[in-house]
VMD Tcl script that draws the C-alpha trace (Angstrom):
set ca {
  {91.62 117.46 74.06}
  {94.09 118.62 76.70}
  {97.13 116.38 77.41}
  {95.88 115.57 80.93}
  {92.47 114.52 79.61}
  {94.12 112.33 76.97}
  {96.29 110.63 79.59}
  {93.24 109.93 81.75}
  {91.53 108.18 78.84}
  {94.43 105.83 78.09}
  {93.97 102.14 78.76}
  {95.24 101.08 82.18}
  {98.55 99.25 82.26}
  {98.23 95.45 82.10}
  {98.11 93.83 85.52}
  {98.36 90.33 86.95}
  {95.15 89.28 85.23}
  {96.29 90.21 81.71}
  {97.79 86.78 81.09}
  {94.71 84.82 82.16}
  {92.65 82.88 79.67}
  {89.27 81.14 79.80}
  {91.16 77.92 80.50}
  {92.52 79.10 83.85}
  {90.84 77.88 87.01}
  {88.22 80.26 88.40}
  {89.96 80.34 91.80}
  {93.18 81.55 90.14}
  {91.25 84.26 88.30}
  {89.62 85.39 91.55}
  {92.90 85.47 93.45}
  {94.70 87.44 90.76}
  {91.80 89.89 90.40}
  {91.76 90.51 94.16}
  {95.54 90.93 94.19}
  {95.47 93.36 91.24}
  {92.79 95.49 92.92}
  {94.65 95.48 96.24}
  {97.89 96.48 94.56}
  {96.23 99.41 92.77}
  {94.59 100.72 95.94}
  {97.80 100.26 97.91}
  {99.87 102.02 95.24}
  {97.53 105.01 95.28}
  {97.55 105.22 99.07}
  {101.36 104.86 99.23}
  {101.80 107.68 96.73}
  {99.32 109.95 98.49}
  {100.85 109.34 101.93}
  {104.30 110.11 100.55}
  {103.27 113.30 98.75}
  {100.72 114.50 101.31}
  {102.52 113.72 104.55}
  {106.05 112.59 103.71}
  {105.36 109.23 105.37}
  {105.56 105.66 104.15}
  {102.68 103.19 104.29}
  {104.52 100.94 106.81}
  {105.02 103.92 109.15}
  {101.35 104.85 108.79}
  {100.33 101.23 109.43}
  {102.49 101.01 112.55}
  {100.98 104.23 113.91}
  {97.50 102.87 113.12}
  {98.23 99.74 115.16}
  {99.38 101.86 118.09}
  {96.40 104.20 117.80}
  {94.11 101.20 118.32}
  {96.08 100.15 121.43}
  {96.66 103.24 123.62}
  {98.44 101.13 126.26}
  {100.99 100.22 123.59}
  {102.24 97.05 121.97}
  {105.39 94.98 122.27}
  {107.65 94.93 119.25}
  {106.86 91.26 118.55}
  {103.14 91.94 118.58}
  {103.59 94.88 116.20}
  {105.58 92.61 113.90}
  {102.86 89.94 114.00}
  {100.03 92.39 113.38}
  {101.84 94.09 110.50}
  {103.02 90.76 109.07}
  {106.61 91.98 108.72}
  {109.89 90.97 110.33}
  {110.89 92.29 113.72}
  {113.84 94.00 112.03}
  {111.46 96.04 109.88}
  {109.44 97.06 112.94}
  {112.61 97.99 114.84}
  {113.70 100.31 112.01}
  {110.30 101.97 111.70}
  {110.01 102.45 115.47}
  {113.51 103.98 115.59}
  {112.57 106.51 112.87}
  {109.29 107.43 114.53}
  {111.02 107.66 117.91}
  {113.59 110.13 116.51}
  {110.67 112.23 115.30}
  {109.07 112.02 118.78}
  {105.94 110.33 117.36}
  {106.37 107.12 119.39}
  {108.11 106.21 122.62}
  {109.45 102.93 123.94}
  {108.67 102.30 127.59}
  {109.39 99.35 129.83}
  {106.62 96.76 129.81}
  {104.96 96.94 133.25}
  {104.49 93.14 133.18}
  {108.05 92.29 132.07}
  {110.84 94.71 132.90}
  {113.09 93.15 130.24}
  {110.67 94.01 127.41}
  {109.57 97.28 125.87}
  {106.16 98.52 124.82}
  {105.82 101.06 122.02}
  {103.22 103.83 122.36}
  {102.21 106.85 120.37}
  {103.29 110.10 121.99}
  {100.78 112.95 122.23}
  {102.43 114.45 119.13}
  {102.13 111.07 117.41}
  {98.43 110.88 118.27}
  {97.80 114.34 116.83}
  {99.81 113.61 113.68}
  {98.10 110.28 113.13}
  {94.61 111.71 113.71}
  {95.18 114.23 110.92}
  {96.58 111.64 108.54}
  {93.86 109.09 109.33}
  {91.07 111.53 108.50}
  {92.63 112.34 105.14}
  {93.41 108.65 104.50}
  {89.76 107.73 105.07}
  {88.77 110.34 102.49}
  {91.20 108.85 99.96}
  {89.83 105.34 100.46}
  {86.28 106.62 100.19}
  {87.21 108.37 96.96}
  {88.83 105.24 95.50}
  {85.63 103.25 96.09}
  {83.16 106.06 95.32}
  {81.77 104.54 92.12}
  {80.89 101.21 93.70}
  {77.26 101.23 94.91}
  {76.75 100.70 98.65}
  {74.87 97.43 98.11}
  {77.79 96.07 96.04}
  {80.27 97.08 98.74}
  {78.11 95.34 101.36}
  {77.93 92.21 99.21}
  {81.71 92.20 98.65}
  {82.32 92.63 102.38}
  {79.99 89.71 103.15}
  {81.64 87.50 100.54}
  {85.15 88.38 101.70}
  {84.13 87.76 105.33}
  {82.90 84.32 104.27}
  {86.15 83.69 102.40}
  {88.23 84.80 105.39}
  {86.33 82.44 107.70}
  {86.88 79.59 105.24}
  {90.60 80.34 104.98}
  {90.87 80.51 108.77}
  {89.05 77.18 109.11}
  {91.38 75.60 106.53}
  {94.40 76.94 108.43}
  {93.27 75.20 111.61}
  {93.02 71.79 109.92}
}
mol new
graphics top color blue
foreach p $ca { graphics top sphere $p radius 0.5 }
foreach p [lrange $ca 0 end-1] q [lrange $ca 1 end] { graphics top cylinder $p $q radius 0.2 }
display resetview
């Protein structure tokens, strides 16, 4: 067996669920399983973005938010959507602005505020990355049958609604 083949057959590293026992509450098991899966997917995507495009996941995420809103977004709205501090968003925007991938323009509704938009170069760069990114995600989930994916989506939608309803109480 070649060294690469041997390394592919090794047991995966223990994750958050390794310490669970039959005595743990089912909700805890579910949460940790979801978190472990999310962390593995995110780690793979982070690594691929870094090696394939020299970009971080937060920069990619910020560009994705702007791609969905061609008129641009205020810094505070970017921060809220990305669930990070405004300081983090400011730093990412500054980097992308230096690279001419985004531009800050005065908000037409409030001259004191700025809106961040993708530049034409930013749109082109993001379009290329997004197409490759979609392929990576598809590859990561390739062995899960379509009906199972549909069922997981439905269950997670139900869970999200429940969590949103609980938040409003």
